[in-house]
C-alpha positions, 0 to 999 in steps of 0.5 A: 476477496475482502480487504481484510483477507488481502491485508492479512496476504500481505501482512505475510508477504511483506515480513518473508521478503524483508526476513529475507533481504533485510532493510537496505534496498531501494524501495523500488526493489521492494515493490518489485519484489513484493509484488512478485510474491502477491502474484504467487497467491494469484492475487491481481497486482498492479503496480506505478498505477497512475492516479490523477487528481481531479479539481473542479474542471482541471484534471492532472492524469499522472499527477500521482503513481499508486506503489501497487493496487492489490485485487483493485481494492487495497493500495500498498504504499511502500517506503524504505526509510528509518521510520514511517513518519505522519505525513505518509499516514497522510499521504495515503490517506489522500490516495484513498480518498481519490480513488475512493478506495476503503482500505490502503497499508504503510509499509515500511521496509527500512527497518526490521521491525514489523509491526512499527512498519505495517500500518493499515489506513482506513478511508473513513468516508469509504469505510462502513462495512470493512471490519477491522481485525 
């Protein structure tokens, strides 16, 4: 399954979850329910995946955690805030670079506006063969 196919399933699942639950819950609740929805589609889904920070000889094994990793290809960074800001995108881009993944999805459950709260973030260092739909 390609990153774009995964992205489509994630977006449809995100819409279903937000429409059913609405905004206002904690991020962890959305994480658990979105992971459940994605697993119903037969996807391999991992939550709270440790992402080490490596700097020369220093390794911080559990420095960060990816909210959801789908099919070991797409990172989902979830938020439950009023509005996404630039630092949220920067955080996801850093995760993509550190993990050598091509595509990340920044998803905000804090507002009912789908289009403004679902952002594709591409790792330009590792994206030569990824089509942008």
